[in-house]
C-alpha positions as CSV (number, residue, x, y, z in Angstrom):
1,X,-21.3,43.7,-53.3
2,X,-23.8,42.7,-55.9
3,X,-26.1,39.7,-55.2
4,X,-29.2,38.3,-56.9
5,X,-32.4,37.4,-55.1
6,X,-34.9,35.6,-57.3
7,X,-33.1,37.1,-60.3
8,X,-33.3,40.7,-59.1
9,X,-30.0,42.5,-58.6
10,X,-29.3,43.9,-55.1
11,X,-26.4,46.2,-54.5
12,X,-25.3,45.8,-50.9
13,X,-22.0,47.8,-50.8
14,X,-23.2,49.8,-47.8
15,X,-23.2,46.7,-45.5
16,X,-20.1,45.4,-43.7
17,X,-18.6,42.2,-45.0
18,X,-18.7,39.3,-44.6
19,X,-22.5,39.2,-44.7
20,X,-24.6,36.3,-43.6
21,X,-27.9,35.3,-45.1
22,X,-29.8,36.7,-42.1
23,X,-28.4,40.2,-42.7
24,X,-29.0,40.0,-46.4
25,X,-32.6,39.1,-45.9
26,X,-33.2,41.8,-43.3
27,X,-31.8,44.4,-45.7
28,X,-33.4,43.1,-48.9
29,X,-36.9,41.7,-48.0
30,X,-39.9,43.8,-46.9
31,X,-40.9,43.0,-43.3
32,X,-44.1,41.2,-44.3
33,X,-42.1,38.7,-46.5
34,X,-39.5,38.2,-43.7
35,X,-42.3,36.9,-41.5
36,X,-43.5,34.3,-44.0
37,X,-42.4,30.7,-44.3
38,X,-40.1,30.1,-47.3
39,X,-37.4,27.8,-48.6
40,X,-34.0,29.3,-49.5
41,X,-31.3,28.1,-51.9
42,X,-27.9,29.8,-52.2
43,X,-26.3,29.1,-55.6
44,X,-28.7,26.2,-56.0
45,X,-28.0,24.6,-52.7
46,X,-30.8,24.4,-50.1
47,X,-29.8,26.2,-46.8
48,X,-31.8,25.5,-43.7
49,X,-33.0,28.4,-41.5
50,X,-30.7,27.3,-38.7
51,X,-27.7,28.0,-40.9
52,X,-28.6,31.5,-42.0
53,X,-26.4,33.1,-39.3
54,X,-23.3,31.1,-40.2
55,X,-23.6,31.0,-44.0
56,X,-21.9,33.9,-45.7
57,X,-22.8,35.5,-49.0
58,X,-20.2,36.4,-51.6
59,X,-20.2,38.9,-54.5
60,X,-22.4,37.7,-57.4
61,X,-24.1,34.9,-55.3
62,X,-27.6,34.0,-56.1
63,X,-30.4,33.5,-53.6
64,X,-33.6,31.8,-54.6
65,X,-36.6,32.2,-52.2
66,X,-39.6,29.9,-52.6
67,X,-42.8,31.0,-50.9
68,X,-45.7,28.5,-50.6
69,X,-48.8,29.2,-52.6
70,X,-52.2,28.6,-51.0
71,X,-55.0,27.6,-53.2
72,X,-56.7,24.9,-55.1
């Protein structure tokens, strides 16, 4: 399965399907980014953190992660 995270292609054919957002993030993000706060959109629709386990990702889906930027 091929998905896009912030425009970058990830090939996840080694994972069992269906895959939820939690498993995609655990596989695709470095540990330090997984610990940060972020907003997530799946195909342009905001998904709350409470729905990550029950929201499944399909072939060619796009995930956008928005990390807060600190500064002035």
